[in-house]
C-alpha positions in Angstrom: 110.3 165.2 126.2 108.8 162.8 128.7 109.7 163.4 132.3 111.3 160.7 134.5 108.2 160.3 136.7 106.0 160.0 133.6 108.3 157.2 132.3 108.0 155.4 135.7 104.2 155.8 135.6 104.0 154.5 132.1 106.2 151.5 133.0 104.0 150.5 135.9 100.9 150.9 133.9 102.2 148.9 130.9 103.6 146.1 133.0 100.4 145.4 135.0 102.7 143.5 137.4 105.0 144.6 140.2 108.4 145.9 139.1 111.5 146.1 141.3 113.8 149.1 141.4 116.4 147.5 139.2 113.9 147.0 136.4 112.8 150.7 136.6 116.5 151.9 136.9 117.2 150.3 133.5 114.8 152.9 132.0 116.3 155.8 133.9 120.1 155.4 134.0 121.7 157.3 136.8 118.5 158.6 138.3 117.4 158.3 142.0 114.6 155.9 141.2 113.4 155.4 144.8 113.0 159.2 145.3 111.1 159.5 142.0 108.8 156.6 143.0 108.0 158.2 146.3 107.1 161.5 144.7 104.8 159.7 142.3 103.2 157.8 145.1 102.6 161.0 147.0 101.1 162.7 144.0 98.6 159.8 143.5 97.6 160.0 147.2 97.3 163.8 147.1 94.8 163.9 144.2 92.6 161.2 145.7 93.0 158.9 142.6 91.2 155.6 142.5 94.5 154.2 141.3 97.4 153.8 143.8 101.1 152.9 143.6 102.1 150.6 146.4 105.4 149.1 147.5 105.1 145.4 148.4 108.2 143.5 149.4 110.6 145.8 147.6 108.5 145.9 144.4 106.2 148.6 143.1 102.8 148.1 141.5 100.1 150.3 140.1 96.6 149.0 141.1 93.0 149.9 141.7 92.3 150.9 145.3 90.4 148.2 147.3 87.3 150.3 147.7 87.0 150.5 143.9 88.3 147.1 143.0 85.1 145.2 143.7 83.1 147.6 141.5 85.2 147.1 138.5 86.3 143.4 138.9 83.8 142.2 136.4 85.6 144.2 133.7 89.1 143.1 134.6 90.9 140.5 132.5 90.1 136.9 133.5 93.6 135.6 134.0 92.7 132.2 135.5 90.4 129.4 134.3 87.9 128.2 136.9 89.6 124.9 137.7 92.9 126.7 138.1 91.3 129.3 140.3 89.9 126.6 142.5 93.3 125.0 142.9 94.8 128.4 143.8 92.0 128.9 146.3 92.8 125.6 148.0 96.5 126.4 148.2 95.7 129.8 149.7 93.3 128.4 152.3 95.4 125.4 153.4 98.9 126.8 152.8 101.5 125.6 153.3 100.4 122.6 151.2 102.4 120.0 149.4 101.9 119.1 145.8 101.3 115.5 146.8 98.5 116.6 149.2 97.0 118.9 146.5 97.0 116.2 143.9 95.3 113.8 146.2 92.5 116.3 146.8 92.2 117.7 143.2 93.4 115.0 140.9 96.3 114.6 138.4 95.3 117.8 136.4 96.6 119.7 139.4 100.2 119.3 138.2 99.3 121.5 135.2 97.5 123.9 137.4 100.5 124.3 139.7 102.7 124.9 136.7 100.4 127.6 135.4 100.1 129.2 138.8 103.9 129.3 139.2 104.3 130.8 135.7 101.7 133.4 136.6 103.6 134.2 139.8 100.7 133.4 142.1 102.3 130.4 143.8 105.8 129.6 144.9 107.1 126.0 145.4 110.0 125.0 147.6 111.5 121.4 147.7 110.4 119.2 150.6 111.6 115.7 150.4 110.2 114.0 147.2 107.5 116.7 146.8 107.3 120.5 146.9 105.7 122.8 149.4 103.2 125.4 147.9 102.4 128.9 149.2 100.9 132.0 147.7 103.1 134.9 146.7 102.9 138.7 147.0 101.5 138.6 143.4 98.5 136.7 144.7 98.0 139.3 147.5 98.3 142.1 144.9 95.8 140.5 142.6 93.2 140.3 145.3 94.2 143.5 147.1 95.2 141.7 150.2 98.0 141.9 152.7 100.4 139.0 152.0 101.2 138.7 155.7 97.6 138.3 156.8 96.6 134.7 156.4 93.2 135.3 158.0 92.4 138.0 155.4 93.4 135.5 152.7 91.0 132.9 154.1 88.2 135.4 154.2 88.8 136.3 150.6 88.5 132.6 149.6 85.2 132.4 151.4 84.1 135.6 149.6 85.1 134.1 146.2 83.1 131.0 146.9 80.0 133.1 147.7 80.5 135.2 144.5 80.6 132.1 142.4 77.5 130.8 144.2 79.3 127.7 145.3 79.6 126.1 148.7 82.9 126.6 150.4 83.6 122.9 150.2 83.8 123.2 146.4 86.8 125.6 146.8 88.6 123.6 149.4 88.8 120.2 147.8 85.7 118.6 149.5 83.7 119.0 146.3 80.7 116.8 145.6 81.1 113.1 144.7 79.7 111.9 141.4 79.0 108.2 140.9 77.6 106.1 138.0 74.3 104.3 138.7 76.1 101.0 138.5 77.9 101.8 141.7 75.4 103.9 143.6 74.9 101.1 146.2 78.6 101.5 147.1 77.8 104.9 148.5 75.4 103.4 151.1 77.9 100.6 151.9 80.6 103.2 152.5 78.3 105.5 154.6 78.4 108.3 152.0 75.1 110.2 152.1 75.7 113.1 149.7 76.5 112.3 146.1 75.3 112.8 142.5 74.4 110.2 139.9 76.2 111.1 136.7 76.9 109.7 133.2 80.6 110.5 132.7 81.4 108.2 129.8 79.3 109.6 126.9 77.9 112.8 128.5 75.9 115.5 126.8 77.2 119.1 127.2 74.9 119.6 130.2 76.0 116.3 131.8 79.7 117.2 131.2 79.2 120.5 132.9 77.7 118.8 136.0 80.7 116.4 136.1 83.2 119.2 135.8 81.7 120.9 138.9 82.5 117.8 141.0 85.6 117.1 142.9 85.5 113.3 143.0 84.2 110.9 140.4 83.6 107.2 141.0 83.8 105.1 137.8 84.4 101.6 136.6 88.0 100.4 136.5 89.4 100.8 133.0 87.3 103.8 132.0 89.6 106.6 133.3 90.8 107.6 129.9 87.2 108.4 128.8 86.9 111.1 131.4 90.5 112.3 131.9 90.3 114.6 128.9 87.7 116.9 130.5 87.5 116.1 134.3 90.2 117.7 136.5 89.2 116.3 139.9 90.0 113.1 141.6 89.0 109.9 139.8 88.4 106.8 141.8 88.2 103.5 139.8 86.2 100.7 141.4 85.0 97.3 140.4 82.5 94.8 141.8 83.0 91.5 140.0 83.8 89.7 143.3 83.1 90.1 147.0 86.8 91.0 147.4 86.4 93.8 144.8 83.5 95.3 146.7 85.4 95.2 150.0 88.4 96.9 148.4 86.1 99.5 146.8 84.5 100.3 150.1 87.9 100.7 151.7 89.0 103.1 148.9 85.8 105.2 149.5 86.2 105.1 153.3 87.7 108.6 153.6 84.4 110.1 152.3 82.2 107.8 154.4 82.0 106.8 158.0 84.3 104.4 159.8 81.4 102.5 161.5 79.6 101.9 158.3 82.7 100.9 156.4 83.6 98.4 159.1 80.1 96.9 159.2 79.9 96.6 155.4 83.3 95.0 155.0 82.5 92.4 157.7 79.1 91.8 156.0 80.8 91.3 152.6 83.4 88.9 154.1 80.6 86.8 155.6 78.8 86.5 152.3 82.0 85.5 150.6 82.5 82.7 153.1 78.9 81.5 152.6 79.3 81.2 148.9 82.7 79.5 149.1 81.0 77.0 151.4 78.2 76.5 149.0 80.7 75.7 146.2 82.6 73.2 148.4 80.5 70.2 147.1 81.3 70.9 143.4 83.9 68.6 141.9 83.4 69.5 138.2 86.1 71.5 136.6 85.1 74.8 134.8 86.5 76.6 131.8 86.0 80.4 132.2 85.5 82.2 128.9 86.5 85.7 130.1 88.8 87.3 132.7 85.7 88.4 134.6 84.4 84.8 134.9 87.9 83.6 135.9 87.9 86.0 138.8 84.5 84.7 140.0 85.4 81.1 139.8 88.7 81.7 141.6 87.0 83.4 144.5 84.6 80.4 144.6 87.7 78.2 144.6 86.5 76.0 141.8 88.8 73.8 139.8 89.7 75.1 136.3 90.4 73.0 133.2 90.4 73.9 129.5 87.9 71.1 128.8 85.7 71.9 131.8 82.2 73.4 132.0 82.2 76.6 129.9 81.0 79.6 131.8 80.6 83.0 130.0 78.9 86.3 130.5 75.6 86.8 128.8 76.5 90.0 126.8 77.1 88.0 123.6 79.7 90.3 122.1 82.7 91.8 123.9 83.8 95.5 123.7 86.3 94.6 121.0 83.6 92.8 118.9 84.3 89.2 119.7 81.3 86.9 120.1 81.3 85.2 123.5 79.2 82.6 125.1 77.4 81.0 122.1 78.6 77.5 123.1 78.8 78.2 126.9 77.2 75.7 129.3 76.4 78.4 131.8 75.7 82.1 131.2 76.0 84.6 134.0 74.0 87.9 134.0 75.6 91.2 133.0 74.5 94.8 132.2 70.7 95.0 131.9 70.1 91.5 133.1 72.0 91.9 136.4 70.9 93.5 139.7 71.8 97.2 140.1 72.8 96.7 143.8 76.5 95.5 143.7 76.0 92.9 146.5 72.8 91.5 144.9 74.6 91.5 141.5 77.4 89.3 142.8 75.0 87.0 144.6 73.0 86.7 141.4 76.1 85.7 139.4 77.4 83.3 142.0 74.0 81.7 142.2 74.0 81.3 138.4 77.4 79.5 138.5 76.5 77.2 141.4 73.0 76.4 140.3 74.3 75.9 136.7 77.0 73.4 137.9 74.3 71.4 139.7 72.5 70.8 136.5 75.5 70.3 134.1 77.3 67.0 134.1 80.8 67.0 132.8 
């Protein structure tokens, strides 16, 4: 028959997770479980085994000793997906950290990550107002062979993990790279953001998708979030640049990644340009009939009068995204897509010039 210590040993091995005395006592009714555990721990120590049994916060776990753990880590089961591991790393490094702060750094997918980490026992969450406060658990320390009460050792482990993954530490702490579509690259300079990557997140190849997934922040056109939500778990920032007000708002949204001085200068510059164009449009008395929502926003910023029988203004793309033909009978066409400037400010100026110059020529 199996001995009591052998049963405890088998239980610890089979569990793979810490067990408390009560769980083990259920297997050995009426036995002095703590005494048997101590005997077993002493035997492992005496024979110099690479495996040890440790007591951590009133629970017992069988694990590989730290000096052997690194040599065999590549063979260990991969319990956490890379995005979840990064979320865990951020919690460990910045703890205590609220869910709200974490979501702001890592994006909406973080909610699922936190749920997975709680279920795995790596993270605990306690209510704090309308959010929850996150911290790593003894299970986290056990998994990485750390002392749960040594925050500095935990931080050092996160740095080590970043090096192992050949990533900059920033990628583990929520300051991952910023990806931006070419359409909004000029917003980076206006916001004082020097380091970023140009990406194609809407219809990416497998290689492009991998690049996007390695980023922490993605700057895309407003209304396109659903296209990237299914595979990108970082923070998505939706921007637009139809009007000068749009550009100023977009710069302010990106301000946390740029510089205060540049943001202030750019917003003042954009405001000045807006005033100049409103003044240019002051002489116009003709009413206009915007053919799309985009054109409506432009003429509203220029403070032009609107009438259903006014001068028809439409974008030059011909067919809308839902297949409707637009602009065939328009009096004025404004440039979009390939016909418009890449720089956001120049693009707006080009469109506003098209409206104003067109109204000078059209009599209505």
